[in-house]
N, C-alpha and C positions, 0 to 999 in steps of 0.2 A: 385155437388161437394161433396167429401167425406173427412172428417177429421178423420183419423185413429189414435189410441192412443191419443185421444183428451185430456185426463187428463194430460198426460206428456207435451203436448204443452202448457197447461196453467201453469203447475208447472215451466216450463222454462221461463215463462213471455212473451209468444207470443200472448196474447189476442189482443193487439193493432194491430199487423200485420195481424192477422186473420180477424179482422173487416175491415181493409183496403182492403184486398183481396176480401171480400164479397161485398164491396161497388163498386168494379170494374166489378162485374159479373151481368148478366141479372137478373132482378127481377123475371123472370119466372122459375128460376132454382129450382131444388130440392136439399136440403141440408141434409146430414146425418152425424152424429157424432157417433163414436164408442169408447167405453172405458170399461176396465175391472172394474174400480171403477168410482164413480160419485161424484166429489166434488161439493159443493154448487155453486162455480163460474161457473162450466160447465153447471149446470142446468139453471142459469141465462142467460148464453150466448145462450143456445139452444132455449130459449123461446123469446129472445129479437129480435124484428124486423122480426119475422117469421110468416107466415100465416098458421094458423091451425096446430101448431106443435103437434107432437105425441111423447110421451115419453114411451119407452119400456124398462122395467127393468126385469132382470132375477134373481136379488138378493134381491127382496123385502122381502122375508121371512127368508132367511139365507145368511150369508156372505161366508160360506164354505160348500162344498158338504157334505152330510151325509155319503157318501161313502169314505171320506178322513179320514185317521187316522193320528193324529198329535203326534209326539214323540219329547219331548224337553230334551236335554242332557246337564247338567251343567258340563263344563270342563274348565280347565285352558287354556289360550290362547296358551301356548307352547305345549299343548297336543292335539290340534285340528287335526294335521296331523295324529297322531296315532289313534285317534278316527275315523277319516274318513276311514283310512285303515281297521280298525276293522269292521266297518259297511259294507264296500264293500267286505271284505273277508268272513265274518261270518253271516251277516244278510241279505243283499241285494243279490238277485239272479242275478248276472251280466251276466250269461250265457243266460238267457231267458227274462230278463227285461231291459227296457230302463230307465236310470237315468240321471237327470240333476243336476249338482252341481253349486250352486251360490257362487261366490267369489267377493270380493270388487273391485278389480282393474285388469287390464290386466296383471300386474306383478304377482299377486296371481294366475291368471288363467294359465299363462305359467309355473310357478313353480309347481303347482299341476299337470298339464298335464305331465311334465317331471317326477315327482315323481311317479305318478300312472303308467306311461308307463314303468318305470324301474321295476315295480312289475309284469309286464305282462298283465296289463289291456288294453282292446281295448278302447282307450280314444282319444277324440278330443276336440277342444275348439273354441269359438267364442268370440271376444270382439269388441268394437265399431269401432276401427280404422282398423279392418281387411277389406281388399278389398272385393267388392261384389261377385266376382267370388269364392273367397275362402270361404266366408260365405255360399253361395249356395251349394258348394261341401260338406262342413261340415254337413249341414242339410241333404243332400242326404245320406251321409255315416251313419249318426245317424239313420235316419228313416229306412234305409235298413238293419240295424244291423251290418254294417261294424264296427261301434263303438257302444258299449253298454253304454258308459258314455260320456256325453258332459258337459264341464265346461264352464260357461258363466258369463258375467257381466250383470247387470240389463239393461244397455243401449243396449247391443248386443241382449238380449233376446226378445226385443220388436219386435213383428211381427212373431216370430217363432211359427209355427203351428206343434205340435207333437201330433196327435190325440190319440196315444196309449201309452202315457207316464205312467210309473208305479210308479216312485219315484222322489221326489225332496229332495235334501239335501242342507240345508242352512249352508255352511261352515262359512260364515260371516252372522250374524243375521241382518235382515233389520232394519233400524232406524225408519221406518214408518209402522204403521199397514196395511195401504192399499197396501204398497209394498209387505208385507208378503202375503196378500190375492192374489195379482197379481201373485206372484211366485208360490205358492202352488196350485193355481187354475188350473194350467196346468195338474195336475194329477186328477184322479177320475172324468173323464168326461164321459158323455153319458152312465151313468149307470155302468161304470167300477169302481172298487175299486182302491185305491192308498194310498201311505204313504208319509208323509213329515217328515223328520228327521232334527231337528234344533240343531246345536251346539251353546251353549250359554256360553260365557265367562263372568267373573264377571262384567266387565264394560258394558256388553250388557244386564244385567238383567233389567234395567229400560225400555228397548225397549220391553222386554217380558211382563212386567207388563202393559205397554201401550197397547199392543196387546190384553191382556185379558180384559181390560176395554173396548176396542173397540168392541170385540166380545161378551162381556157380559158373559164371562166364569169365572169359579172359577179355581184358580191355586192350584193344589193339589200336595204335596210332595210325591214322590213314597215310598211305603212300601210294605210289603208282602201281605197286604190285600187291596191294592189300586185297584180301578176300575175307568174306564174312560167312560164318557158319552158325549152326544152332548153338554152339558152345562158345561163341566169341561175340564181342560187340566192337563196332568200329567207331572211333572218335576222330573227327576231322575238324580242321580250322578252315572256314570259308575264305575264298579269295577276297581281299579288301575291295577290289574294284566291283565286286558283286553288289556291295552295299553303299559305295560312295555316292552314286547317283541318287539312290533312295534317301540317304541321309540329308542330301541337299534339298530335295523336294519336301521332306518332312519339316525341316527347319523353316522353309518358306510358308508351309501351311500353318504351323504353330505360331509363327510371328505375325 
């Protein structure tokens, strides 16, 4: 029996149901649990009632890949659309690289997909209530380069395997540090480099501080002499002129 995304099953409160399922199965079974993060409750569950359990961890020494570059951008909530557009137009190579954008809800996902599509980007989306056939086709389109941008929610992203992902953009900053690790861990795999861009609104700054405490990193405010290492994170404020032009075109499209 295999429990995939086991951390999420526990977060949703299914521990009792999982125990009931195991009680109905033969004692000679082999049980495997997989998770990108490993909460304490999951460790206890994995060792309870099992014969000779073996725990294999790939994150014992580091929570993030050394090949992953993290960029945090402090922006106002109303400027997130224009900042996202600036990144995709001027920073991310959307012609040759694959990029996943994380948004909070399916309504954010649909809105961003329509917005980016109106600018000519090859973009698709996945959210939790999308039917399975549409989800599978979306992943095929993304992996084959038909779309270079895929906008997803956290629920929808579970189980998505994109081995050659180049960039992750957090349009909405995750409220839990382990959720951040789960998101950005999709880039910089198997020796490849990758970049995570996170847009941080004022009300999301506490989540960023929690993340730095979880990672054990120092949060450094960007300046001309700033440098970033594996034990520090750089937080910068984009220049307003980067976004002014985009904000005007967005207003025109929405109106």
